[in-house]
C-alpha positions as CSV (number, residue, x, y, z in Angstrom):
1,M,-11.2,-3.5,-14.8
2,T,-7.5,-3.9,-13.9
3,T,-5.2,-4.3,-16.9
4,A,-1.6,-5.4,-17.1
5,Y,-0.9,-1.9,-18.5
6,E,-1.9,-0.1,-15.2
7,L,0.2,-2.6,-13.2
8,N,3.2,-2.3,-15.3
9,R,3.3,1.4,-15.2
10,L,3.3,1.7,-11.4
11,S,6.8,1.6,-10.1
12,D,7.5,-0.2,-6.8
13,E,8.0,3.3,-4.9
14,A,4.5,4.1,-6.2
15,V,3.0,0.8,-5.1
16,Y,4.8,1.3,-1.5
17,S,3.3,5.0,-1.5
18,I,-0.2,3.6,-2.3
19,L,0.1,1.1,0.5
20,Y,1.2,3.8,3.0
21,F,-1.5,6.2,1.9
22,Y,-4.3,3.7,2.1
23,H,-3.3,1.7,5.3
24,I,-1.8,4.4,7.3
25,E,-3.0,7.8,6.2
26,E,-6.4,6.2,5.3
27,F,-6.8,7.8,1.8
28,P,-9.8,6.3,-0.1
29,A,-9.0,3.9,-3.1
30,E,-10.9,6.3,-5.5
31,H,-8.6,9.2,-4.4
32,L,-5.4,7.0,-4.8
33,G,-6.8,5.7,-8.1
34,M,-7.1,9.4,-9.4
35,K,-3.8,10.4,-8.1
36,Y,-1.9,7.5,-9.7
37,G,-3.7,7.2,-12.8
38,V,-5.3,3.8,-12.2
39,S,-8.7,2.3,-11.6
40,S,-10.0,2.0,-7.7
41,L,-10.1,-1.6,-8.6
42,T,-6.3,-1.7,-9.0
43,I,-5.8,0.3,-5.9
44,E,-7.9,-2.2,-4.1
45,G,-6.2,-5.3,-5.6
46,I,-2.7,-3.7,-4.5
47,V,-3.7,-3.0,-1.0
48,K,-5.3,-6.3,-0.5
49,G,-2.1,-8.0,-1.9
50,R,-3.7,-9.5,-5.0
51,Y,-1.6,-7.3,-7.3
52,R,2.0,-6.9,-6.8
53,P,2.1,-9.4,-3.7
54,K,5.8,-9.0,-3.2
55,C,5.5,-5.3,-2.4
56,H,2.3,-5.8,-0.2
57,E,4.3,-8.5,1.8
58,N,7.4,-6.4,2.2
59,F,5.2,-3.4,3.3
60,M,3.4,-5.5,6.1
61,I,6.7,-6.8,7.4
62,V,8.1,-3.4,7.7
63,E,4.9,-1.8,9.4
64,G,4.8,-5.0,11.7
65,I,8.4,-4.0,12.8
66,L,7.5,-0.4,13.4
67,E,4.3,-1.1,15.3
68,R,6.4,-3.4,17.7
69,R,8.8,-0.9,18.1
70,L,6.2,1.9,19.0
71,V,4.6,-0.5,21.5
72,K,8.0,-1.3,23.2
73,R,8.6,2.4,23.5
74,A,5.3,3.2,24.9
75,E,5.6,0.5,27.3
76,S,9.0,1.8,28.6
77,Q,7.9,5.3,29.0
């Protein structure tokens, strides 16, 4: 169960790291939960945008920009 205490103790930097490790490096939620000292349900809520939605939204915007740059770079070569 996710608690407000778990969410409050995670800094924005930690949330962005969780999003990166989950979406880009494909670490499992259980591993990230142990690493950051929160439940896997909290991790799943973060990576799906239910918890800390502004961080999730910002992460997705940046990743979309980087993905488009990679595609353009690949097309130009």
